[in-house]
N, C-alpha and C positions, 0 to 999 in steps of 0.2 A: 349297564354301566361299563363293563369291560369293552363292549363294542364301541361305545362312545369314546373311551380313552384311546382305543386302538385307532379309531378314525382321526382323532385329534393328533395323535402321534404321527400318523401317516401324512396328514396335512402339513405338520411342522417340518417333517423330513423333506416333503416336496418343495416347500418354500425355501428351505435351506439349500436344496439342490439347485434351485433357480438363482438364488441370490449369491451363492458362494462364488461363482465365476466373476460376477460384477465386482465384488469387494476384493477378490484376489487380483483382478486386473488393475483396480485403482491403487492397491498397495504396491504393485509392481511399478506403476507409473510414478508414484510418489518416490519410491526408492530410486528409480532411474533419474528423476529430477534432481534429487539430492546428489547423486553421483556426478551428474553433469555440472551442477553448480559448484561442487567441490573442485572439479577439474578447472573450471573457469577461474575460481579464486586462486588456485596455484599458478595458473598461467599469468595472472596479474600480480603475482607476489603478495597476495593477501591471505589472511588467515580464514579458516572455515570451521564451523561447528554445526552439526546437524540439529542439536537441541539447544534450548534457551539457556545461556550461562547463568541467568538469574533464577532459574527454577529452584524452588516451587513458586517463586514470584514470577513477574513478567517484565522483560526489558522494556516493552512498549509503555508500561506505566511510568517510566522515568521521563517521558517526553510529553510536552504540553499540547498534544494534538487530539482533536475530537474523535478522529477515526479510531484511536486506540481504546476508546471507552464504549464502543458499540457492542451490542449483543450481550448475551448472558455467559458466554465462554469465549476467551481469547487465547490464541496459541501463536507463538513465534517459533520459527524454525529456519534452518538453512542460513545460518549467520555468516556474513562476510565482514571482515574488518581490516582496516589498514589505511594507507595513505595513497591517494592518486593525485598527481599534479600539485603536490604540496598541501592538499586538503585532507584532513583526517575524516573518515566516514565509517559508518556502520550500515549494513544492509541486511534485510531478512524478508522472508515470506511471513506475512501476517494473515491469520485466519480468524474469523469470528463466526459464531453461530447465534441465531436468534431463536427465542422461544416461539413455537408455533401455536397459535391460538386454537384450542380444541373445544369450542362452545363454552368457554369459561369454566371448564371442569376444574374443581379444586385439586391441587396436587399435580396438575398437568406439568410435565417436564419434557414434552416432545420438543425436539430442537431441529432446526433447519440443517440442510447440507451446509458445509463451511463456505463462507464468502471470502474470497482470497484476494490479497493485494501484494504486489511487490513494493517494498519500501526501502528508501535510502535516506539517511539523516547525516547532516554535517553541522558542526558548531561554528558560528561566525562571530566576529568581533562586533560589539555594540548590542543595543537592545531596541527592538522594533515592535511596532503595533502588529496586530494580526492581519495578514494579507493572504488571500488565496488567488492563484492564477490557474484557471482550469480551462480545458478545451471548451470552446463555444458549443461544440457538438455533444457535450455531456448530457445524458438523459435527465429530464427534470428531477426525478427522484434522487439522483446522485449529485445534484448541484448544491453548492454552498448557498445558504440563505442570505438574502440582502439584495439591495439594489446595485447592479453593476456600475463600476466606475468607467465612464466612457472617456477614452483617450483620443488624441487628435489624429491618430493614424488609422484610417479605415481598414487597411489590411490586417492590422493587429486586432482591432475590434471584431473582425470577421472570424478570426482564429481562436480568440481567447475571451473569457469572462474574468473580470477582476473584481473581487469582493473584499471590502475592508471597512471596519468602523471608522477608520481615519482616512477619509477619501483624499485629503490633501497629501498625506504621506504616501499613499499608494501611487498617486500621480507623479510625485517626485521620485519615488523608487524606480518607476518604469520610465527611465530616460530613454533617449533614442537608441543608445548603444545596447541596452538590455532588450528593448523591443525588437531591434534588428536581429539580435541573436536568436530570440525566441521564434521569430517568423522565418528567418533564412537558414539558421544553422542548428537549432535544437533538433534532437532526434524526432523522426516522424512516428512517434509512439504516443499513446493517449495519456500523456503525463500531466499530473496536477502538481503544481508547486505551492507549498504552503510555508509561510514564515511566521514564527511566533517567538518573540523575545530574541534570544541568540541562537535559535535553532531553525534549520531549514530542512523541510521534508519534501522529498520527491516521491510520488507514489503513482501507481497505475494498477488497474485490474491485472491479476496475475499474468506476468510476462513469460513467454517461452524462454527456456535457457539460452537460446541463440541470441536473444535480445538483451540479456543481462549485461554483457560488457559495455554496450552502448549506453544503457541505462546508468551504469555506475560512472562512466566517464562524464556524463552530462551534469551530474550534481556538482563536481568541483568547478566546472565552467560557469554554472549559474551562480554558485556561492561567491566566486571571485568577482563577478560582475555586479553583485549588489553592493559590495564594498563597505568599508567601515564608515564612509561618509553618509551612507543612506541609513541612518539610525535615528531613532526617536529621541 
């Protein structure tokens, strides 16, 4: 028995020796990301907080978007807040973990690596039906469910998928001015735009810090273009 325990202890030490550099490197990268985003916030005269101001709750639960209910664990971090172009916004890194199936074993609590998104949210005047405007290139597992709303501009349809339970409203929302901005002027980033009631969410798979300023500036441009007139 002592030999078995010694062998197990040696194996555990070996695994720790192999895994420690990986986790240390990830910790350093996450710390560096927070530092970079904090610098960006200050350059844009915005506030910054590394941890969720709503802890032990979650800021994400305050907003009516399906993304924020995914997984069995949700974390918000690297918060930016303030006003850009006359539009108040909040932005943060959103992470969630899924439970990993392990042959249906009872009590299984194995969780996936975090799935990360960059998120920015603005409040707009009016109440609107749910609309998702996502890249046409989005992988099928990541796409919003439903039949796409086909609009009259082929270039727009080639770039974006539009999903909404209120197809007439979605077509009215995406007037020529908004479609032109999305095709010609919106950042060349994999952004998904989502509208629900008086909230607008812009999200993308975790963006590099260098792309965060462009990401933040895009949300007010979009929010202004949907306008108070485009409400349900």
